MARTI-737294 format. One record per atom (N, C-alpha, C): residue number from 1; atom name; x, y, z. Coordinates in steps of 0.2 Angstrom, whole numbers, plus 5000, padded with zeros to 4 digits. Example, Ala and Ser with C-alpha at 12.3 -4.5 7.8 and 13.67 -1.06 7.14 Angstrom:
# residues 2
- 1;N;5066;4972;5039
- 1;CA;5062;4978;5039
- 1;C;5066;4984;5039
- 2;N;5064;4989;5035
- 2;CA;5068;4995;5036
- 2;C;5064;5000;5039
# end
This chain:
# residues 267
- 1;N;5004;4994;5000
- 1;CA;5000;5000;5000
- 1;C;5004;5006;5000
- 2;N;5003;5011;4996
- 2;CA;5007;5017;4995
- 2;C;5004;5022;5000
- 3;N;5009;5025;5003
- 3;CA;5008;5031;5008
- 3;C;5011;5037;5006
- 4;N;5007;5043;5007
- 4;CA;5010;5049;5006
- 4;C;5007;5054;5011
- 5;N;5007;5060;5010
- 5;CA;5004;5064;5016
- 5;C;5000;5069;5013
- 6;N;4995;5072;5016
- 6;CA;4991;5077;5014
- 6;C;4992;5083;5019
- 7;N;4994;5089;5017
- 7;CA;4995;5094;5021
- 7;C;4991;5100;5019
- 8;N;4988;5103;5024
- 8;CA;4984;5109;5023
- 8;C;4989;5115;5022
- 9;N;4993;5115;5016
- 9;CA;4999;5119;5015
- 9;C;5005;5117;5018
- 10;N;5005;5116;5025
- 10;CA;5011;5115;5029
- 10;C;5009;5112;5035
- 11;N;5015;5109;5039
- 11;CA;5014;5106;5046
- 11;C;5014;5112;5051
- 12;N;5012;5110;5057
- 12;CA;5013;5116;5062
- 12;C;5020;5117;5063
- 13;N;5023;5123;5062
- 13;CA;5030;5124;5063
- 13;C;5032;5127;5069
- 14;N;5039;5126;5071
- 14;CA;5041;5130;5076
- 14;C;5042;5137;5074
- 15;N;5044;5142;5079
- 15;CA;5046;5148;5077
- 15;C;5052;5148;5073
- 16;N;5052;5152;5067
- 16;CA;5058;5151;5063
- 16;C;5065;5153;5066
- 17;N;5070;5149;5065
- 17;CA;5076;5151;5068
- 17;C;5079;5157;5064
- 18;N;5085;5159;5067
- 18;CA;5088;5165;5064
- 18;C;5090;5163;5057
- 19;N;5093;5157;5056
- 19;CA;5095;5154;5049
- 19;C;5089;5154;5045
- 20;N;5083;5151;5047
- 20;CA;5077;5151;5043
- 20;C;5074;5158;5041
- 21;N;5075;5162;5046
- 21;CA;5073;5169;5045
- 21;C;5077;5172;5039
- 22;N;5083;5171;5039
- 22;CA;5087;5174;5034
- 22;C;5086;5171;5027
- 23;N;5084;5165;5027
- 23;CA;5083;5161;5021
- 23;C;5076;5164;5018
- 24;N;5071;5165;5023
- 24;CA;5065;5168;5021
- 24;C;5066;5175;5018
- 25;N;5070;5179;5020
- 25;CA;5071;5185;5018
- 25;C;5074;5185;5011
- 26;N;5079;5180;5010
- 26;CA;5082;5179;5003
- 26;C;5077;5177;4998
- 27;N;5072;5172;5001
- 27;CA;5067;5169;4996
- 27;C;5062;5175;4994
- 28;N;5062;5180;4998
- 28;CA;5057;5186;4995
- 28;C;5060;5188;4989
- 29;N;5066;5187;4987
- 29;CA;5069;5190;4981
- 29;C;5070;5184;4976
- 30;N;5068;5178;4977
- 30;CA;5069;5173;4973
- 30;C;5064;5171;4968
- 31;N;5065;5170;4962
- 31;CA;5061;5167;4957
- 31;C;5063;5161;4954
- 32;N;5059;5156;4953
- 32;CA;5061;5150;4949
- 32;C;5058;5150;4942
- 33;N;5061;5147;4938
- 33;CA;5059;5147;4931
- 33;C;5060;5140;4928
- 34;N;5055;5137;4925
- 34;CA;5056;5131;4921
- 34;C;5059;5132;4915
- 35;N;5063;5127;4913
- 35;CA;5067;5128;4907
- 35;C;5065;5123;4902
- 36;N;5064;5125;4895
- 36;CA;5062;5120;4890
- 36;C;5069;5116;4889
- 37;N;5068;5109;4890
- 37;CA;5074;5105;4890
- 37;C;5076;5103;4883
- 38;N;5073;5106;4878
- 38;CA;5075;5104;4871
- 38;C;5079;5110;4868
- 39;N;5080;5116;4872
- 39;CA;5083;5122;4870
- 39;C;5090;5122;4873
- 40;N;5095;5119;4870
- 40;CA;5102;5118;4873
- 40;C;5106;5124;4873
- 41;N;5104;5130;4870
- 41;CA;5108;5136;4871
- 41;C;5105;5140;4877
- 42;N;5101;5137;4881
- 42;CA;5098;5140;4887
- 42;C;5104;5142;4892
- 43;N;5104;5147;4895
- 43;CA;5110;5149;4900
- 43;C;5110;5144;4905
- 44;N;5105;5140;4907
- 44;CA;5106;5135;4912
- 44;C;5111;5129;4910
- 45;N;5111;5127;4904
- 45;CA;5116;5122;4901
- 45;C;5123;5125;4901
- 46;N;5124;5131;4900
- 46;CA;5130;5134;4900
- 46;C;5133;5135;4908
- 47;N;5128;5136;4912
- 47;CA;5130;5136;4919
- 47;C;5132;5130;4922
- 48;N;5129;5124;4919
- 48;CA;5131;5118;4921
- 48;C;5138;5116;4919
- 49;N;5139;5118;4913
- 49;CA;5146;5117;4910
- 49;C;5151;5121;4914
- 50;N;5150;5127;4915
- 50;CA;5155;5131;4919
- 50;C;5157;5128;4926
- 51;N;5151;5126;4929
- 51;CA;5152;5123;4936
- 51;C;5156;5116;4936
- 52;N;5154;5112;4931
- 52;CA;5158;5106;4930
- 52;C;5165;5107;4928
- 53;N;5166;5111;4924
- 53;CA;5173;5113;4921
- 53;C;5177;5115;4927
- 54;N;5175;5119;4931
- 54;CA;5179;5122;4937
- 54;C;5181;5116;4941
- 55;N;5178;5110;4941
- 55;CA;5180;5105;4945
- 55;C;5183;5099;4941
- 56;N;5184;5101;4934
- 56;CA;5186;5096;4929
- 56;C;5183;5090;4929
- 57;N;5176;5090;4930
- 57;CA;5172;5084;4931
- 57;C;5169;5082;4924
- 58;N;5170;5086;4919
- 58;CA;5168;5085;4912
- 58;C;5174;5087;4907
- 59;N;5174;5084;4902
- 59;CA;5180;5087;4897
- 59;C;5177;5093;4894
- 60;N;5182;5097;4891
- 60;CA;5181;5103;4887
- 60;C;5177;5101;4881
- 61;N;5172;5106;4879
- 61;CA;5169;5105;4872
- 61;C;5168;5112;4870
- 62;N;5168;5112;4863
- 62;CA;5167;5119;4860
- 62;C;5160;5122;4861
- 63;N;5155;5118;4862
- 63;CA;5148;5121;4863
- 63;C;5148;5124;4869
- 64;N;5152;5122;4874
- 64;CA;5151;5126;4881
- 64;C;5145;5124;4885
- 65;N;5142;5118;4883
- 65;CA;5136;5116;4887
- 65;C;5137;5109;4889
- 66;N;5133;5107;4894
- 66;CA;5133;5100;4896
- 66;C;5126;5097;4896
- 67;N;5125;5092;4891
- 67;CA;5118;5089;4890
- 67;C;5119;5082;4890
- 68;N;5114;5078;4892
- 68;CA;5114;5071;4891
- 68;C;5107;5068;4889
- 69;N;5106;5062;4888
- 69;CA;5100;5059;4886
- 69;C;5094;5060;4891
- 70;N;5096;5061;4897
- 70;CA;5090;5062;4902
- 70;C;5087;5069;4901
- 71;N;5091;5073;4898
- 71;CA;5088;5080;4897
- 71;C;5081;5080;4892
- 72;N;5081;5075;4889
- 72;CA;5075;5074;4884
- 72;C;5070;5069;4886
- 73;N;5071;5066;4892
- 73;CA;5067;5061;4895
- 73;C;5060;5064;4896
- 74;N;5054;5060;4895
- 74;CA;5048;5062;4896
- 74;C;5046;5064;4903
- 75;N;5049;5062;4908
- 75;CA;5048;5064;4915
- 75;C;5053;5069;4918
- 76;N;5057;5072;4913
- 76;CA;5062;5077;4916
- 76;C;5059;5084;4916
- 77;N;5062;5088;4921
- 77;CA;5061;5095;4921
- 77;C;5067;5098;4923
- 78;N;5068;5104;4921
- 78;CA;5074;5108;4923
- 78;C;5072;5115;4925
- 79;N;5076;5118;4930
- 79;CA;5074;5124;4933
- 79;C;5080;5128;4934
- 80;N;5079;5135;4933
- 80;CA;5084;5140;4935
- 80;C;5081;5144;4941
- 81;N;5086;5145;4945
- 81;CA;5085;5149;4951
- 81;C;5087;5156;4951
- 82;N;5083;5161;4952
- 82;CA;5085;5168;4951
- 82;C;5085;5172;4957
- 83;N;5090;5176;4959
- 83;CA;5089;5181;4964
- 83;C;5090;5188;4961
- 84;N;5085;5192;4962
- 84;CA;5085;5199;4960
- 84;C;5086;5199;4952
- 85;N;5083;5194;4949
- 85;CA;5083;5193;4942
- 85;C;5089;5190;4939
- 86;N;5094;5188;4943
- 86;CA;5100;5185;4940
- 86;C;5100;5178;4941
- 87;N;5102;5174;4936
- 87;CA;5102;5167;4937
- 87;C;5108;5165;4941
- 88;N;5107;5161;4946
- 88;CA;5112;5159;4951
- 88;C;5113;5152;4952
- 89;N;5108;5148;4950
- 89;CA;5109;5141;4951
- 89;C;5104;5137;4946
- 90;N;5104;5131;4946
- 90;CA;5100;5127;4942
- 90;C;5099;5120;4945
- 91;N;5094;5116;4943
- 91;CA;5093;5109;4945
- 91;C;5089;5106;4940
- 92;N;5090;5099;4939
- 92;CA;5086;5095;4935
- 92;C;5082;5090;4940
- 93;N;5076;5089;4938
- 93;CA;5072;5084;4942
- 93;C;5069;5079;4937
- 94;N;5069;5073;4939
- 94;CA;5065;5067;4936
- 94;C;5060;5064;4941
- 95;N;5053;5064;4938
- 95;CA;5048;5060;4942
- 95;C;5049;5053;4940
- 96;N;5052;5049;4944
- 96;CA;5053;5042;4941
- 96;C;5048;5037;4944
- 97;N;5045;5034;4939
- 97;CA;5039;5029;4941
- 97;C;5040;5023;4936
- 98;N;5035;5018;4937
- 98;CA;5035;5012;4933
- 98;C;5034;5014;4926
- 99;N;5030;5019;4925
- 99;CA;5028;5021;4918
- 99;C;5034;5025;4915
- 100;N;5038;5029;4919
- 100;CA;5043;5033;4916
- 100;C;5049;5031;4920
- 101;N;5053;5026;4919
- 101;CA;5058;5024;4924
- 101;C;5065;5027;4922
- 102;N;5065;5033;4921
- 102;CA;5071;5037;4918
- 102;C;5073;5042;4923
- 103;N;5080;5041;4925
- 103;CA;5083;5046;4930
- 103;C;5090;5044;4931
- 104;N;5094;5049;4934
- 104;CA;5101;5047;4935
- 104;C;5102;5041;4940
- 105;N;5098;5040;4945
- 105;CA;5099;5035;4949
- 105;C;5097;5028;4946
- 106;N;5093;5028;4941
- 106;CA;5092;5022;4937
- 106;C;5098;5020;4933
- 107;N;5103;5024;4932
- 107;CA;5109;5022;4928
- 107;C;5114;5019;4933
- 108;N;5113;5020;4940
- 108;CA;5118;5017;4944
- 108;C;5115;5012;4949
- 109;N;5109;5013;4951
- 109;CA;5106;5008;4956
- 109;C;5099;5005;4953
- 110;N;5098;5004;4947
- 110;CA;5092;5001;4944
- 110;C;5090;4995;4948
- 111;N;5095;4991;4950
- 111;CA;5094;4984;4954
- 111;C;5090;4985;4960
- 112;N;5091;4991;4963
- 112;CA;5088;4993;4970
- 112;C;5081;4996;4968
- 113;N;5081;5000;4963
- 113;CA;5075;5004;4962
- 113;C;5069;5001;4958
- 114;N;5071;4996;4954
- 114;CA;5066;4993;4950
- 114;C;5061;4989;4954
- 115;N;5063;4985;4959
- 115;CA;5058;4982;4963
- 115;C;5053;4986;4966
- 116;N;5055;4992;4968
- 116;CA;5051;4997;4972
- 116;C;5046;5000;4967
- 117;N;5049;5002;4961
- 117;CA;5044;5004;4955
- 117;C;5039;4999;4954
- 118;N;5041;4993;4953
- 118;CA;5036;4988;4952
- 118;C;5030;4987;4956
- 119;N;5032;4989;4963
- 119;CA;5026;4989;4968
- 119;C;5023;4995;4968
- 120;N;5024;5000;4964
- 120;CA;5020;5006;4964
- 120;C;5023;5012;4967
- 121;N;5029;5012;4969
- 121;CA;5032;5018;4972
- 121;C;5035;5022;4966
- 122;N;5035;5029;4968
- 122;CA;5038;5033;4963
- 122;C;5043;5038;4967
- 123;N;5048;5041;4963
- 123;CA;5053;5045;4967
- 123;C;5054;5052;4963
- 124;N;5056;5057;4966
- 124;CA;5059;5063;4963
- 124;C;5067;5062;4963
- 125;N;5070;5062;4958
- 125;CA;5077;5061;4957
- 125;C;5081;5067;4955
- 126;N;5083;5071;4959
- 126;CA;5087;5078;4957
- 126;C;5094;5076;4955
- 127;N;5096;5080;4950
- 127;CA;5103;5080;4948
- 127;C;5105;5087;4945
- 128;N;5111;5087;4942
- 128;CA;5113;5093;4939
- 128;C;5112;5099;4943
- 129;N;5113;5098;4949
- 129;CA;5113;5105;4954
- 129;C;5120;5108;4952
- 130;N;5119;5114;4949
- 130;CA;5125;5118;4948
- 130;C;5124;5125;4950
- 131;N;5129;5129;4952
- 131;CA;5128;5136;4954
- 131;C;5133;5140;4951
- 132;N;5131;5147;4950
- 132;CA;5136;5152;4948
- 132;C;5141;5153;4953
- 133;N;5148;5153;4951
- 133;CA;5153;5153;4956
- 133;C;5152;5159;4961
- 134;N;5151;5165;4958
- 134;CA;5151;5171;4962
- 134;C;5145;5171;4967
- 135;N;5139;5168;4964
- 135;CA;5133;5168;4968
- 135;C;5134;5163;4974
- 136;N;5138;5158;4973
- 136;CA;5139;5153;4978
- 136;C;5143;5156;4984
- 137;N;5147;5161;4982
- 137;CA;5151;5164;4988
- 137;C;5147;5169;4991
- 138;N;5142;5173;4987
- 138;CA;5138;5178;4990
- 138;C;5132;5175;4994
- 139;N;5130;5169;4992
- 139;CA;5124;5165;4996
- 139;C;5126;5158;4998
- 140;N;5130;5157;5003
- 140;CA;5132;5151;5005
- 140;C;5126;5146;5006
- 141;N;5120;5148;5007
- 141;CA;5114;5144;5008
- 141;C;5111;5142;5001
- 142;N;5114;5144;4996
- 142;CA;5111;5142;4989
- 142;C;5109;5135;4988
- 143;N;5112;5130;4991
- 143;CA;5109;5123;4990
- 143;C;5102;5123;4993
- 144;N;5101;5126;4999
- 144;CA;5094;5126;5001
- 144;C;5089;5129;4997
- 145;N;5091;5135;4994
- 145;CA;5086;5138;4989
- 145;C;5085;5134;4983
- 146;N;5090;5130;4981
- 146;CA;5089;5126;4975
- 146;C;5085;5120;4976
- 147;N;5087;5116;4982
- 147;CA;5084;5110;4983
- 147;C;5077;5111;4985
- 148;N;5075;5117;4987
- 148;CA;5068;5118;4988
- 148;C;5063;5116;4983
- 149;N;5066;5116;4976
- 149;CA;5062;5113;4971
- 149;C;5061;5106;4971
- 150;N;5066;5102;4974
- 150;CA;5065;5095;4975
- 150;C;5060;5094;4980
- 151;N;5060;5098;4985
- 151;CA;5054;5097;4990
- 151;C;5048;5098;4988
- 152;N;5047;5103;4984
- 152;CA;5040;5105;4981
- 152;C;5038;5100;4976
- 153;N;5043;5097;4972
- 153;CA;5041;5092;4967
- 153;C;5039;5086;4971
- 154;N;5042;5084;4976
- 154;CA;5040;5078;4980
- 154;C;5033;5079;4983
- 155;N;5031;5085;4985
- 155;CA;5024;5086;4987
- 155;C;5019;5086;4981
- 156;N;5021;5089;4976
- 156;CA;5016;5090;4970
- 156;C;5015;5083;4967
- 157;N;5020;5079;4966
- 157;CA;5019;5073;4962
- 157;C;5017;5067;4967
- 158;N;5016;5069;4973
- 158;CA;5015;5064;4978
- 158;C;5020;5058;4978
- 159;N;5026;5059;4977
- 159;CA;5031;5054;4977
- 159;C;5032;5051;4984
- 160;N;5034;5045;4984
- 160;CA;5035;5041;4990
- 160;C;5042;5044;4993
- 161;N;5047;5045;4989
- 161;CA;5053;5048;4992
- 161;C;5057;5052;4987
- 162;N;5061;5056;4990
- 162;CA;5066;5060;4986
- 162;C;5073;5057;4986
- 163;N;5075;5056;4981
- 163;CA;5082;5053;4980
- 163;C;5088;5058;4981
- 164;N;5094;5055;4982
- 164;CA;5099;5060;4982
- 164;C;5105;5055;4980
- 165;N;5107;5056;4974
- 165;CA;5113;5052;4971
- 165;C;5119;5057;4971
- 166;N;5123;5057;4976
- 166;CA;5128;5062;4978
- 166;C;5135;5059;4980
- 167;N;5140;5063;4980
- 167;CA;5146;5061;4982
- 167;C;5146;5059;4989
- 168;N;5150;5054;4991
- 168;CA;5150;5052;4998
- 168;C;5151;5058;5003
- 169;N;5155;5063;5001
- 169;CA;5157;5068;5006
- 169;C;5151;5073;5007
- 170;N;5146;5072;5003
- 170;CA;5140;5076;5003
- 170;C;5134;5073;5007
- 171;N;5135;5067;5009
- 171;CA;5129;5063;5012
- 171;C;5127;5066;5018
- 172;N;5132;5068;5022
- 172;CA;5131;5071;5029
- 172;C;5125;5077;5028
- 173;N;5126;5081;5023
- 173;CA;5121;5086;5022
- 173;C;5114;5083;5021
- 174;N;5113;5078;5017
- 174;CA;5107;5075;5016
- 174;C;5104;5072;5022
- 175;N;5108;5069;5026
- 175;CA;5106;5066;5032
- 175;C;5103;5071;5037
- 176;N;5107;5076;5037
- 176;CA;5105;5081;5042
- 176;C;5099;5085;5040
- 177;N;5099;5087;5034
- 177;CA;5093;5092;5032
- 177;C;5087;5088;5031
- 178;N;5087;5082;5027
- 178;CA;5082;5079;5025
- 178;C;5080;5072;5028
- 179;N;5085;5070;5033
- 179;CA;5084;5064;5036
- 179;C;5085;5058;5031
- 180;N;5089;5059;5026
- 180;CA;5090;5054;5020
- 180;C;5094;5048;5023
- 181;N;5092;5042;5021
- 181;CA;5096;5036;5023
- 181;C;5098;5033;5017
- 182;N;5104;5029;5018
- 182;CA;5107;5026;5012
- 182;C;5103;5020;5009
- 183;N;5102;5020;5002
- 183;CA;5099;5015;4999
- 183;C;5104;5010;4995
- 184;N;5109;5013;4994
- 184;CA;5114;5008;4990
- 184;C;5121;5011;4991
- 185;N;5126;5006;4989
- 185;CA;5133;5008;4990
- 185;C;5136;5013;4985
- 186;N;5142;5015;4986
- 186;CA;5145;5019;4981
- 186;C;5146;5016;4975
- 187;N;5145;5019;4969
- 187;CA;5145;5017;4963
- 187;C;5148;5022;4958
- 188;N;5149;5021;4952
- 188;CA;5152;5026;4947
- 188;C;5146;5028;4942
- 189;N;5145;5034;4941
- 189;CA;5140;5037;4936
- 189;C;5144;5038;4929
- 190;N;5140;5036;4924
- 190;CA;5143;5036;4917
- 190;C;5145;5044;4916
- 191;N;5151;5045;4914
- 191;CA;5153;5051;4912
- 191;C;5156;5056;4917
- 192;N;5155;5054;4924
- 192;CA;5158;5058;4929
- 192;C;5164;5055;4932
- 193;N;5169;5059;4934
- 193;CA;5175;5057;4937
- 193;C;5175;5056;4944
- 194;N;5169;5056;4948
- 194;CA;5169;5055;4955
- 194;C;5164;5050;4956
- 195;N;5164;5046;4962
- 195;CA;5159;5041;4964
- 195;C;5153;5044;4967
- 196;N;5148;5041;4967
- 196;CA;5141;5043;4970
- 196;C;5138;5038;4974
- 197;N;5134;5040;4979
- 197;CA;5130;5035;4983
- 197;C;5123;5037;4983
- 198;N;5119;5032;4983
- 198;CA;5112;5033;4983
- 198;C;5109;5034;4990
- 199;N;5105;5040;4992
- 199;CA;5102;5041;4998
- 199;C;5094;5042;4996
- 200;N;5090;5041;5001
- 200;CA;5083;5043;5000
- 200;C;5080;5045;5006
- 201;N;5075;5050;5005
- 201;CA;5071;5053;5011
- 201;C;5064;5051;5009
- 202;N;5061;5047;5013
- 202;CA;5054;5045;5012
- 202;C;5049;5051;5015
- 203;N;5045;5053;5010
- 203;CA;5041;5059;5011
- 203;C;5037;5059;5018
- 204;N;5033;5053;5018
- 204;CA;5028;5053;5024
- 204;C;5031;5053;5031
- 205;N;5037;5050;5031
- 205;CA;5041;5050;5038
- 205;C;5046;5055;5039
- 206;N;5049;5058;5034
- 206;CA;5054;5063;5034
- 206;C;5052;5070;5033
- 207;N;5048;5071;5028
- 207;CA;5047;5078;5027
- 207;C;5043;5082;5032
- 208;N;5039;5080;5036
- 208;CA;5036;5084;5041
- 208;C;5041;5087;5046
- 209;N;5046;5083;5048
- 209;CA;5051;5086;5052
- 209;C;5055;5091;5049
- 210;N;5057;5090;5042
- 210;CA;5061;5094;5038
- 210;C;5057;5101;5038
- 211;N;5051;5101;5037
- 211;CA;5047;5107;5036
- 211;C;5047;5111;5043
- 212;N;5046;5107;5048
- 212;CA;5046;5111;5055
- 212;C;5053;5114;5056
- 213;N;5058;5111;5054
- 213;CA;5065;5113;5056
- 213;C;5067;5119;5051
- 214;N;5065;5118;5045
- 214;CA;5067;5123;5039
- 214;C;5061;5125;5036
- 215;N;5057;5130;5039
- 215;CA;5050;5132;5036
- 215;C;5051;5135;5029
- 216;N;5057;5137;5027
- 216;CA;5058;5140;5020
- 216;C;5057;5135;5015
- 217;N;5057;5129;5016
- 217;CA;5055;5124;5011
- 217;C;5048;5123;5010
- 218;N;5044;5127;5014
- 218;CA;5036;5127;5013
- 218;C;5035;5130;5006
- 219;N;5029;5128;5004
- 219;CA;5026;5131;4998
- 219;C;5019;5131;4997
- 220;N;5016;5135;4993
- 220;CA;5009;5135;4992
- 220;C;5007;5130;4986
- 221;N;5001;5128;4986
- 221;CA;4999;5124;4981
- 221;C;4999;5128;4974
- 222;N;4998;5135;4975
- 222;CA;4998;5139;4969
- 222;C;5005;5139;4966
- 223;N;5010;5140;4970
- 223;CA;5017;5140;4967
- 223;C;5018;5133;4964
- 224;N;5017;5128;4967
- 224;CA;5018;5121;4964
- 224;C;5015;5120;4958
- 225;N;5009;5122;4957
- 225;CA;5005;5121;4951
- 225;C;5008;5125;4945
- 226;N;5010;5131;4947
- 226;CA;5013;5135;4942
- 226;C;5020;5132;4939
- 227;N;5023;5129;4944
- 227;CA;5030;5126;4942
- 227;C;5030;5120;4938
- 228;N;5025;5115;4941
- 228;CA;5025;5108;4938
- 228;C;5019;5106;4934
- 229;N;5014;5110;4934
- 229;CA;5008;5108;4930
- 229;C;5007;5111;4923
- 230;N;5011;5116;4922
- 230;CA;5010;5120;4915
- 230;C;5012;5115;4910
- 231;N;5007;5114;4905
- 231;CA;5009;5111;4899
- 231;C;5015;5114;4895
- 232;N;5019;5111;4891
- 232;CA;5024;5114;4887
- 232;C;5022;5119;4882
- 233;N;5016;5118;4880
- 233;CA;5013;5123;4874
- 233;C;5011;5129;4878
- 234;N;5010;5129;4884
- 234;CA;5008;5135;4888
- 234;C;5013;5141;4886
- 235;N;5011;5147;4884
- 235;CA;5015;5152;4883
- 235;C;5019;5155;4889
- 236;N;5016;5153;4895
- 236;CA;5019;5155;4902
- 236;C;5023;5150;4904
- 237;N;5025;5145;4901
- 237;CA;5029;5139;4903
- 237;C;5035;5141;4906
- 238;N;5039;5146;4904
- 238;CA;5045;5148;4906
- 238;C;5045;5154;4911
- 239;N;5039;5157;4912
- 239;CA;5038;5163;4916
- 239;C;5040;5162;4923
- 240;N;5045;5166;4925
- 240;CA;5047;5165;4932
- 240;C;5042;5165;4937
- 241;N;5042;5161;4942
- 241;CA;5037;5161;4948
- 241;C;5041;5163;4954
- 242;N;5038;5168;4958
- 242;CA;5041;5170;4964
- 242;C;5040;5165;4969
- 243;N;5045;5164;4973
- 243;CA;5044;5159;4979
- 243;C;5039;5161;4984
- 244;N;5035;5156;4986
- 244;CA;5029;5157;4991
- 244;C;5031;5155;4998
- 245;N;5037;5155;5000
- 245;CA;5039;5152;5006
- 245;C;5036;5156;5012
- 246;N;5037;5163;5012
- 246;CA;5034;5167;5017
- 246;C;5027;5166;5018
- 247;N;5023;5167;5012
- 247;CA;5016;5166;5012
- 247;C;5014;5159;5015
- 248;N;5017;5154;5013
- 248;CA;5016;5147;5016
- 248;C;5017;5147;5023
- 249;N;5023;5150;5025
- 249;CA;5025;5150;5033
- 249;C;5020;5154;5037
- 250;N;5018;5160;5034
- 250;CA;5013;5164;5038
- 250;C;5006;5160;5038
- 251;N;5004;5157;5033
- 251;CA;4998;5153;5033
- 251;C;4998;5148;5039
- 252;N;5004;5145;5039
- 252;CA;5005;5139;5044
- 252;C;5004;5142;5051
- 253;N;5007;5148;5052
- 253;CA;5007;5151;5059
- 253;C;5000;5152;5061
- 254;N;4996;5155;5056
- 254;CA;4989;5156;5057
- 254;C;4985;5150;5059
- 255;N;4986;5145;5055
- 255;CA;4983;5138;5056
- 255;C;4985;5135;5063
- 256;N;4991;5136;5065
- 256;CA;4993;5134;5071
- 256;C;4990;5137;5077
- 257;N;4989;5144;5076
- 257;CA;4986;5148;5081
- 257;C;4979;5146;5082
- 258;N;4975;5144;5077
- 258;CA;4968;5143;5077
- 258;C;4967;5136;5077
- 259;N;4972;5131;5077
- 259;CA;4971;5124;5077
- 259;C;4969;5121;5071
- 260;N;4970;5124;5065
- 260;CA;4967;5122;5059
- 260;C;4972;5118;5055
- 261;N;4979;5119;5056
- 261;CA;4984;5116;5052
- 261;C;4985;5109;5054
- 262;N;4986;5104;5050
- 262;CA;4987;5097;5052
- 262;C;4991;5094;5046
- 263;N;4994;5088;5048
- 263;CA;4997;5084;5043
- 263;C;4996;5077;5045
- 264;N;4993;5073;5040
- 264;CA;4991;5066;5042
- 264;C;4993;5062;5036
- 265;N;4994;5055;5038
- 265;CA;4995;5050;5033
- 265;C;4989;5050;5028
- 266;N;4990;5048;5022
- 266;CA;4985;5047;5017
- 266;C;4986;5040;5015
- 267;N;4980;5036;5016
- 267;CA;4981;5029;5014
- 267;C;4980;5028;5006
# end
């Protein structure tokens, strides 16, 4: 039986910490834009290339972009993150299911994921998280702002878990922030020069605590719909969407005050 959760926007939060308050202030200036994945000259692809070249993770190429077969997968989505109108980071997401079993984690840990897909589970599989170098220095919390998209996608698509196929030295971050747990051992991803390990955070059991601790991950249904539900032929497909973190958090405080907010398992 599949389990997810139903949230009246958000769980009952604690008062925002200083860190969360700072992130909420930055998110007041953040917009997310969905990228058409068949347009390879989009600045997002150049941002990827520059970030990977800084670490010498990919070879030089004349086009100055990084693309792969998963960029055109039917379950793939790519997003840019903008602060004050400037592109600062990007991320790619795949909603992996039995119908569309395409995603980076399937290239390395298909033997682990395929049985779960066969029994009806689905996953959000983030990848290609890249950041502008200057922006990463100016905004050390940029990973939080970017991975907020993966949190929103997990809710919107009612995924069972959000995966993290990451370098071993980054696993501590995912354990601490998302409560992620190891699903598979360290393996090699095609085309990359560093090893990766598969972690997962199951939504029903891990996300409520993450949202209470980090309320800037909260979002409204309106924001999620604008980002994930627009058809490709919609003329507003790439229109930047302002982050709704503060609105979602303030709504949750009102719900908490009047006893209306709740988060319960959905059978």
